[in-house]
N, C-alpha and C positions, 0 to 999 in steps of 0.2 A: 105681865108678871113672868119672870124667868123660871124656867122649870129645871129641877135638880133631881137626878136619879141616884139613889144610894144603893150600891152593890156590895153586900157583905153576907157571908154565911152565918154570922152571929145575929140572931134575932134581937137581942137586947141592944146591940150596937146600932142596928138599923133603927129600932124605935127611938133611942136617945138622939141619934142624928136627925131623924125625921121631926122630932119635937123641936129641937134647937133651930133647925133651918127653917121650919114652918114659922117659928116665932120671930125670924129674921125677915119675913115677908116673902119667902119664896114658895113656889108650888112644888111639892116634894112627892116623888114616888119611889119605891124600893123593889129590889130583886135580890134573890138569895143564891143565885147560881149563875154561871157563865152564859147558858142559853138564854135564860131570863133577861140578863143584861143586854145581850145583842138584839133581842126581840124588842126590848122597850127603849132602845137608845134613840130611835128617830124622834125628832120633835124636842129632844132634851137640849138644854143649853150646857149644862155642866153635869159630869158623872163623877161621883166619889166611888173609887174602884179598889177593892181589896185584891191581892194577887192570888191568894189561896182560896179557891172557889171549887164547889162541886161541878162536875161536867165540863171542866176545863179550867185553865189558869187565867188570870188577869191579862197576861201577855196574849192569850188567844183572843180575848175581847178587844184589846188594842189592835191586834192584827185584822180582825174582822171590821173594826170601825174604820180602818184606813181606806176601805173602798167605798164608804158612804159619801154621797154628795155633800152632806153638811154633818160631819161628826161633832159631838159635844166636846167641849174642852174637858180633858179627863185629868182629875186629880187622884193620884194613887195614894191610898191610905192603907198601909200595911205594917205588919210586925217585921218584915224582912229588912234588915239594916246592913246591906252589904253593897259594895261598889258595882258588882256585876248587874244586880237587879236594877239599881238606879240607872246605870248607863243604858240598859236595855229597854227600860220603860221610857225614857226620854227619846231614844232612837225611834220607838215605835209610835211616838207622838205625844206622850204624856205632858201636860202643862206643868205639873208640879208633882213632887214626891215627898210624902210625909210619912214619918214613922210613928207608930202607935207606942204609947199613948200620946195623943195629939193635944197641945195646949189649945184651949177653946178660942182664945183670942187670935192665935196663929191661924186656926181653921177659918175663923170669920174673914180674916184678911185675904187669905188664899182663895177662898171661894168667891169673894168680891172681885179679886184680880182675874179669876177665871171667867167670871161673867163679863167683865170688861174686854178680855181678850176675845171672847166669842162675838162680842159686838164688833170689835175691831176687824175680825175676820169676815164677818158679814158685810161690813163696809167695803172691805178690800175686794170680796167677790163681786159686789155690785159695781165697783169701779172697773174691774177686769172685764165684766160682761158688757159694759157700755162701749159703744163704737165711736169713740171721741176723735176729733181731728188730730190732736197731739196727746194721746193718753200717756200718763207717766205716774210713777211713784217716786216722790222726791225728785231728783235730777235724772232718773233712769227713764229715758224716752224709748217708745216703741209700741207695737201692737201685734208683733208676731207671736205665735203660740209659745215659742221658747222663752220670750221675755214675760209673757203673761204667767208662765209656770214660775219663773223667778220671783214675780211679785207675790204669788201665792206662798212660796217658801219663806219670803221675807215676813209675811203676815204670820205664818205659823211659828216661825223661829222667834219672833218678837214676843211672844207669850211666855217665854222660858228664859232662864239665865244660863242655859247649857252652852258650852263652848262651841263656836262655829268656825268651820274651815271653808274659805272661799277659794276656789280654784278657777284658773282661767289664763288665757294668754295675756301678755302685756297690753295694756290699753283697753281692756274690755270693761273696766269700771268697778274693779273689786272694792276700792275704798268707797265708792258711791253706794254699793250694796251694804257695806258695813254701817255707813252712816244712816241709811234707811231703815236697817234693823234697829239701831240706836234710837232714831226718832220715833219709830213705830212703838217701841217699848215705852218711851216717855209719855206717849200720848194716852196711855192706859190710866194714868193718874196725874193730876195737876201738880201734886207736890214733887214730882220727880222731874219737872221740866228744866231745872237748872243743873241736872247732873251732867258732867263733862264727857266730851268724847275726845280721847287722847290717842293720837296716831303716832306710831314709831316705824320709821323705814329701816329696817334691819341692815340694808345694804349701805346706808349712808354714814354708818358709824364703825370705827375700828372695834375689833372684838374686845380689847381692854376697856374702851369707853362704853361699849354697849351695856356691860354689866352694870356700871354705875348709873347710866341713863335709865335702865330698867327699875333698878332697886334703890338707887340713891346712895349717898355715902355720908359718913361723918367726918368731921374736921380731923385731919392727921391721918386718914385712912390710907393715903397714898401721897406721893409727892404732888403738889399742886392742889391738894384738898384743903383749902385755907378756911373753909366754913362748912357747916352742916348743909346738906342739899337732899331735898326729897327726890325720889325717882318717879318715873311715869306711872308705875303701879300705884303708888301713894296719891299721886295727883288725880288719878282716874276716880278715886274714892268710890262712889256707888254707881258710877256711870259705865263707860265702855272704854277698854283699851284695845286698840287695833294694831296688831303686829304684822306689818306689811313685809312680804318677802321673808317669811319665817324660815324658808329653807336655807337661808344664808348664815344663820347663827352657827357658831362653832359647837362641836360636840360637847365640850365641857361646860358651855353655857346651857346647851340642851338639857343637861342632867339637872342643873339648877332650876330651870324653868318647869321641868316635869315635877319637881318636888314642890314648887309654888302651886301648880295646878292641883296636885293630889292633896296637899295639906291646907291649901287656901291661906298660907301665911308666908311671909318672907322677912328678911333682915336687910337693913342698909349695909353697904359695904363698910367693914370695920366696926360694926355694932352688933351687940348680942340681943338687943331689944327685938322682940318678935311683933311684927305688924300684920294686921289681917288684910287680906285680899278681898274686897267687897265688889270689885268691878267685873262686869261681864267681859270675857275674853274672846276676841274675834281675830283669827289669823287668815292670812292670804299668801298665795304663791302662784307663780306661773310655772313652777318646776314640777317634774314628775315625782312626787314623794314616795309612792311605792317602789319606784326604781331606785331612789337614793336609800331607801330602807334595805333593799336587796344588796346594794353595794356597801352597806355599813357607814354611809355618810349622814344618815338621819336616823335617830333613834325610833325603834318600832314602837315602844311604849308611849313615847311623846306623841307620835303620829296618831295613834288610836285615842289619846287623851284629847288632842285638839279636834279630831274629827268625830265628835259625838254627833254633830249635825254637819252635813257637807252641802254646799251650794255650788254647782258647776256653772260657770257663765259661758254662754256660746260666743264664738268669734263672730266678728261682723260679717264675715264672708258667708256664714251660715244663716244670716237673717237680712239678706240684701233688701227684703221688702220693707224693712224699717228705715232705709236710708232716707226716703223723702221726709219722714217724720223727724229723723235726727237732724237733717239739714235744716228744716224750719226751725226746730227749737235751738239748735246751735247758732244759726244766723241771728236770732233774736238776742241771744247772750252776747255774741261777738260785736253786734251793732251797738249794744249798750256800752261794752268795754272800750271800744274804738271811737265811739260817738260818730258811727257811720249810719247810713240809711239805705243799705242794699236790701231790697225787698223781693226782687225777682230772680228766679233762676230759670235759665232757658231749658227746654227739653233736651237739647243736645248735651248741656252741661250735666243735667241730671242723669242722663243715660250713661255718660262717661263715669260718673261717680258710682253708679250701680254695677257698672261692668268690671270695676277694679276689685282686686282681691283683698285689699286692705290688710297687709301684714302687721301693721301697727294698730289695727282696729279703731275703735272710736276716738282714741287720742289722735291717731294720724288724721282721720278725718276732721277733726277740729283744728289741728294745725294747718291743714291744707286750706280749709275755709277761712282761717284767719289770714293767711298769706293772700288769698283771692281778694278779701275785703280790703286789705291794705293797698292793693294795686288797682282796685276798681275805680274807674273814673266816673261811673254813674250809678243808678240804682239797680243795674242789672248785672248779675253774675253769669258770665257765658263760658264756654268751653276754653277760650283762649287764655283764661286766667287759671286754669288747672294744669299743674305741671305733671300730668300723666298722660302717656301717649297710647300706644296700642296695649291696652290693659288686658290683664289675664281674666278669664271668666271668673265671677265671683263663685266660691265654693271650690275652686281648684287651685290650692296654694302651690302645688307643684308646677303648674303652668306658669305661674308668676315668675320663676326662674328659668323657665324654658328657653327665653330669648337670651340667656346668659351663657348658653352652651358654647363651647369653643369651636374652631373651624372644622374639626373632625367630629363634631356632634356629641362630645362627652360633656356630661353634666358636672357642674362644680361640686367640690366637697361641701359639707355643712360649714366647716371653718371658713372656706373661701367665700360662701354665701354671707357669712356674718361680716367678714372683712369688707366685702363690696357694699353691704348695706351701711356699715359705719362710714365708709368713704362717701357714699350717696348722701347720707344725712349731714355730714360735715360740710359737703359741697353745698347743700341745699340751705343750711344755716349760715354759709359763709364763715365757718369755723366758730360760730358763737356756741361755746360749749354748754352754756346754760340751757339754751334752746335745743341743742342736740341731746343732752341728757333727758330732757322732757320727752322728746319724741322717742328715743330709744328706751326710755323708762329704766334708766340706770343712774347710778350716783356718779359724781364728778370723779372720785378716785378711780371708779371702775372704767369710765371713759378714758381717763389718762393712762390707765394700764393697757387698755386695748390699743390706744394710739402707739404706745411703745412696742407692744407685742407684734403689731402689724407693720411696724416701721414706717408710720405715716408722717408726713410733714406738710405743712401748709405751703401751697404753691408748687409742691412736688409733682412728679408724674402721676402718682398714685392718686392724688386729690384731684387731678384733672380727668382721670380715666378710670372710673369705678371697676372696670374689668381687668385692669392692670395690664393692658396689651400695649405693645409699642406703637 
């Protein structure tokens, strides 16, 4: 039987809730102040928490619970109806935020959801604690402490509908984490299993097209709008919309997106009808958003609205111990895709993979393994199939470009490093732009722009020599 702790300074409210939830089959206890809540929290599955309490606030209780090995799922039930309190409570780990007076059916549903989320988190903790050969959540492989921390964050975030911002270098698996959050959220209730996951790559669409893609449009809204068309927010319904590379959207569209997140409503382009945003919003970027805010290229208010919860993904060079697990999992996937049967990796090949700094992270590892399997003549992957020579030590990204210093020992500029990397990838893919875009994690228009910017041409001197030396 699940245990629920009711924390409120109003005795009549405590008695009413105790009687109601007891009748729902829960084991119920109560507390009337902040110290009592903190003292009684251990062993509880769900806590109903008022913010205005004697001896401290509900925020103090949430802060204290954050250090517990198994905190209860907290449902804030308060008279405070303001954005600051709501955002702060969610940031401190609240599962849900309800404003008094609370509809009894709504309370019943929220408590049931909180109980299910506590079960999900318990299951996730059990999974994290196991020493499995290939531990994973969804398609996120690994067993390092940093990845286990990401798993825990996924479990915690999946219990709320709060906006999530995922940050990390290109190729670290930001979309995989977004999908894992979505899937974990669906697992809490069977009737939610068909809710969609809608991904939008904000770099792949021109600014004028992006607004229509997000919000939809009506017939005649602009030239070429020959019929009504729903946008991604509408298609996401009560599922999840994933805004990848959110830093790339223009400022004028940032203002509209902020209003959507604030009001939870939007209109199709050219239409006055107001639609409701029901989807969970997850955004991701590899850019330094605080730096962009300081430069005025990204709105500060939108940044904080998106970053109610933030998940930072570690680069592969910071978890080189996961490479054997990643290689095993990726080989299984690539073998299925290519109808191959490469089952063995030589120690020398594995050592070479672990020594490399992986500037392209897991995506680069997958692409390199795919190339190796295409070229493999047997069921063994050895070091001769890996196009990496004297690799930089993992964890030292600066050393990865050390070999590119010129004859006088001067290190290249950041722009020059980018130019050389683009050249390398184009040479590696034999100028297959689709594959190059996948490795570089950029859109086709962005790649074409860089080719023009750097003055590159297929078969030219630059294409043959990444250092650009005669």
